[in-house]
C-alpha positions as CSV (number, residue, x, y, z in Angstrom):
1,M,-18.3,-41.6,16.3
2,S,-16.2,-44.3,14.6
3,G,-14.8,-43.8,11.2
4,G,-14.8,-39.9,11.5
5,P,-11.6,-37.8,11.5
6,D,-10.1,-36.8,14.8
7,L,-10.8,-33.2,15.8
8,F,-7.5,-32.8,17.6
9,V,-4.5,-34.7,18.9
10,I,-2.6,-34.3,22.2
11,C,1.0,-33.2,22.1
12,K,3.0,-35.7,24.1
13,S,5.5,-33.0,25.1
14,C,3.3,-30.2,26.5
15,G,-0.1,-31.9,26.6
16,S,-1.8,-29.2,24.3
17,E,-4.6,-30.0,22.0
18,V,-3.5,-29.3,18.4
19,S,-4.8,-29.9,14.9
20,P,-4.3,-33.4,13.4
21,Y,-3.2,-31.9,10.1
22,I,0.1,-30.3,11.3
23,T,3.5,-31.9,11.8
24,E,4.8,-29.8,14.7
25,C,3.2,-28.5,17.9
26,P,2.8,-24.7,17.6
27,Y,3.3,-24.4,21.4
28,C,6.4,-26.3,22.1
29,G,7.7,-27.2,18.7
30,N,7.6,-30.9,19.3
31,R,7.6,-33.1,16.2
32,L,4.2,-34.8,16.0
33,R,4.6,-36.8,12.8
34,K,7.0,-37.0,9.8
35,R,4.7,-35.7,7.2
36,A,1.2,-34.2,6.9
37,P,-1.6,-36.8,6.6
38,K,-3.0,-37.6,3.1
39,L,-6.6,-36.5,2.6
40,D,-9.1,-38.6,0.8
41,R,-11.9,-37.2,-1.4
42,A,-14.2,-36.7,1.6
43,G,-11.6,-34.6,3.3
44,R,-10.7,-37.3,5.9
45,A,-7.1,-37.8,7.0
46,G,-5.7,-41.2,6.2
47,E,-2.3,-42.8,6.6
48,R,-0.1,-43.4,3.7
49,S,0.0,-47.0,2.6
50,G,3.4,-48.6,3.0
51,R,2.8,-50.4,-0.3
52,R,3.6,-48.3,-3.3
53,T,2.1,-48.9,-6.7
54,P,4.8,-49.8,-9.2
55,S,5.3,-47.1,-11.8
56,P,5.0,-48.3,-15.5
57,T,8.4,-49.0,-17.1
58,L,9.5,-48.9,-20.7
59,P,11.9,-51.3,-22.4
60,R,15.5,-50.2,-22.8
61,L,16.2,-48.0,-25.8
62,R,18.1,-49.5,-28.7
63,R,21.4,-47.9,-29.8
64,G,20.6,-44.8,-31.7
65,E,16.9,-44.8,-30.8
66,I,15.3,-41.5,-29.8
67,P,12.8,-41.7,-26.9
68,G,9.2,-41.6,-28.2
69,I,10.1,-42.4,-31.8
70,R,9.9,-45.8,-33.3
71,H,13.3,-47.3,-34.2
72,D,13.9,-47.6,-38.0
73,S,16.3,-50.1,-39.4
74,H,19.5,-48.7,-40.9
75,P,19.4,-48.4,-44.7
76,Y,22.4,-50.7,-45.3
77,A,21.8,-51.3,-49.0
78,T,21.7,-47.5,-49.7
79,I,24.8,-47.0,-47.6
80,L,26.6,-49.7,-49.6
81,L,25.6,-48.1,-53.0
82,V,26.7,-44.6,-51.9
83,A,30.0,-46.0,-50.5
84,L,30.7,-47.8,-53.8
85,G,30.0,-44.6,-55.7
86,L,32.5,-42.7,-53.5
87,I,35.1,-45.4,-54.1
88,G,34.5,-45.3,-57.8
89,A,34.9,-41.5,-57.8
90,L,38.3,-41.9,-56.1
91,L,39.7,-45.2,-57.2
92,W,40.8,-44.4,-60.7
93,R,42.4,-41.1,-59.5
94,T,44.8,-43.2,-57.4
95,G,46.2,-44.8,-60.5
96,L,45.5,-48.3,-59.2
97,V,42.8,-48.9,-61.9
98,P,42.7,-47.1,-65.2
99,L,39.6,-45.2,-65.9
100,G,39.1,-47.1,-69.2
101,D,38.7,-50.3,-67.3
102,L,35.7,-49.0,-65.3
103,V,33.6,-47.1,-67.8
104,A,31.5,-48.6,-70.6
105,Q,31.6,-47.8,-74.3
106,G,29.4,-49.5,-76.9
107,H,28.8,-53.2,-76.6
108,P,30.8,-54.6,-73.7
109,Q,31.7,-57.8,-75.5
110,G,34.0,-59.6,-73.1
111,H,34.2,-56.8,-70.6
112,W,30.7,-57.3,-69.2
113,W,31.7,-56.2,-65.7
114,R,32.0,-52.7,-67.0
115,L,28.2,-52.5,-67.0
116,F,28.4,-52.9,-63.2
117,T,31.4,-50.6,-62.6
118,A,30.3,-47.7,-64.8
119,P,27.3,-46.7,-62.7
120,F,29.7,-46.3,-59.7
121,T,32.4,-44.4,-61.6
122,Y,32.6,-40.5,-61.7
123,D,35.1,-38.2,-63.3
124,N,33.2,-35.0,-62.4
125,T,32.8,-33.9,-58.8
126,G,29.5,-32.1,-59.3
127,Y,28.0,-35.0,-61.2
128,A,29.1,-37.4,-58.4
129,F,27.7,-35.1,-55.6
130,V,24.3,-34.7,-57.3
131,A,23.9,-38.4,-58.3
132,L,25.1,-39.8,-54.9
133,A,23.0,-37.3,-52.9
134,V,19.8,-38.2,-54.7
135,T,20.7,-41.9,-54.4
136,A,21.2,-41.5,-50.6
137,I,18.0,-39.5,-50.1
138,Y,15.5,-41.6,-52.1
139,G,17.3,-44.9,-51.6
140,T,16.9,-44.4,-47.8
141,L,13.2,-43.6,-48.3
142,I,12.6,-46.6,-50.5
143,E,14.5,-49.0,-48.2
144,R,12.6,-47.9,-45.2
145,R,9.3,-48.3,-47.1
146,H,10.0,-51.4,-49.1
147,G,13.2,-53.0,-48.0
148,P,16.8,-53.3,-49.4
149,V,15.8,-55.7,-52.3
150,A,13.8,-52.9,-53.9
151,V,16.7,-50.5,-53.6
152,I,19.2,-52.9,-55.3
153,A,16.7,-53.8,-58.0
154,L,15.9,-50.2,-58.9
155,F,19.6,-49.3,-58.9
156,L,20.4,-52.1,-61.2
157,L,17.5,-51.2,-63.5
158,G,18.4,-47.6,-63.8
159,G,22.2,-47.9,-63.6
160,V,23.2,-51.2,-65.2
161,A,20.3,-51.6,-67.6
162,G,20.5,-48.0,-68.6
163,T,24.2,-48.4,-69.3
164,A,23.7,-51.5,-71.3
165,I,20.9,-50.0,-73.4
166,T,23.0,-46.9,-74.1
167,G,25.9,-49.2,-75.3
168,E,23.6,-51.0,-77.7
169,L,22.2,-47.7,-79.2
170,R,25.2,-45.4,-79.1
171,S,29.0,-45.8,-79.0
172,Q,29.9,-43.4,-76.3
173,F,31.7,-43.5,-72.9
174,V,29.1,-44.0,-70.2
175,L,29.7,-43.6,-66.5
176,G,27.8,-42.4,-63.4
177,G,24.5,-43.3,-61.7
178,N,22.2,-40.7,-63.1
179,G,19.8,-43.4,-64.3
180,A,19.9,-45.2,-61.0
181,A,19.2,-42.0,-59.0
182,L,16.2,-41.2,-61.2
183,A,14.9,-44.8,-60.8
184,L,14.9,-44.5,-57.0
185,L,13.4,-41.0,-57.1
186,A,10.6,-42.0,-59.5
187,A,9.7,-45.1,-57.6
188,W,9.4,-43.1,-54.4
189,A,7.3,-40.4,-56.1
190,M,4.8,-42.8,-57.5
191,Q,3.2,-43.3,-54.1
192,D,2.5,-39.6,-53.8
193,L,1.4,-39.3,-57.4
194,L,-1.2,-42.0,-56.8
195,T,-2.3,-40.3,-53.6
196,L,-2.8,-37.0,-55.4
197,R,-4.8,-38.8,-58.1
198,D,-7.2,-40.0,-55.4
199,R,-7.5,-36.4,-54.2
200,R,-5.9,-37.1,-50.8
201,E,-3.2,-35.2,-49.0
202,I,0.4,-36.2,-49.2
203,D,3.3,-36.0,-46.7
204,G,6.1,-35.8,-49.2
205,D,7.6,-32.8,-51.1
206,L,6.8,-33.4,-54.7
207,L,8.0,-30.0,-55.7
208,G,11.4,-30.5,-54.3
209,T,11.5,-34.0,-55.8
210,A,10.7,-32.5,-59.2
211,V,13.6,-30.0,-58.9
212,L,16.0,-32.8,-58.0
213,A,14.8,-34.9,-60.8
214,A,15.4,-32.1,-63.3
215,V,18.9,-31.5,-62.0
216,V,19.8,-35.2,-62.3
217,A,18.1,-35.5,-65.7
218,L,20.1,-32.5,-67.1
219,M,23.5,-33.9,-66.0
220,P,24.3,-34.9,-69.6
221,L,24.6,-31.2,-70.3
222,A,27.3,-30.8,-67.7
223,T,29.3,-34.0,-68.5
224,P,29.0,-35.9,-71.8
225,E,29.6,-39.2,-70.1
226,A,26.2,-39.0,-68.4
227,S,23.7,-40.7,-70.7
228,W,20.4,-39.3,-71.8
229,I,19.3,-42.9,-72.5
230,S,20.1,-43.9,-68.9
231,D,17.9,-40.9,-67.8
232,G,15.0,-42.3,-69.7
233,V,15.5,-45.9,-68.7
234,G,15.8,-44.9,-65.0
235,L,12.8,-42.6,-65.0
236,L,10.5,-45.0,-66.9
237,G,11.7,-48.1,-64.9
238,G,11.3,-46.3,-61.6
239,L,7.7,-45.4,-62.4
240,L,6.9,-48.9,-63.6
241,V,8.4,-50.6,-60.6
242,G,7.1,-47.9,-58.2
243,Y,3.4,-48.5,-59.2
244,P,3.1,-52.1,-58.0
245,L,5.2,-51.3,-54.9
246,A,2.8,-48.5,-54.0
247,R,-0.1,-50.8,-54.5
248,I,1.4,-53.7,-52.5
249,H,2.8,-51.6,-49.7
250,P,1.0,-48.3,-49.5
251,G,2.8,-45.6,-47.5
């Protein structure tokens, strides 16, 4: 009957009738076929097709990309800010630039550039480590969520504006980026605070964020050059900027 499977095949070497589903003759060992036939759903033997179905291919991975994970752009703005902070922590120690030319005290008058150099200058290693670490963490999170412009704007708001307002209100030496770090932290936390207000689950760690915020905010106790006023400006400015950012670009 046509279309049905063969019951047996004849070995060309010894002439014996053998099963069509074996590759070698059990009587003489003659090779009958290269591989066992493929069975279809009805149990019938069928020859393998010489045409292979192409397997799906994936595009080549970018440099630094992990398979199965979407590639995120590098936080270049955050890297730049942290690098400038490291330079500011070391530059005046080399003697190339006096510390007094980098920090701010009172109204800057003709030395307006000190408002921009002071947030990147540190004379205390612990202060530098805490402020730069928080800047790196939350700057990266903000940059990946909202882009580099938001990071720069928040840093200027908490760091430069905080230093300027401190100089207008008090005549003290001001240095370091405690206000800038708090601005970035507060802006990132605003998204999760709004999510909690709506009684939805959050992915971030607000408890750890609160601990880091307290450590940065208390830096004026460890070094008098860290400004309480910069703390307040950075925290308030971060919340005010973080609210519209969270509404425009929800996480």
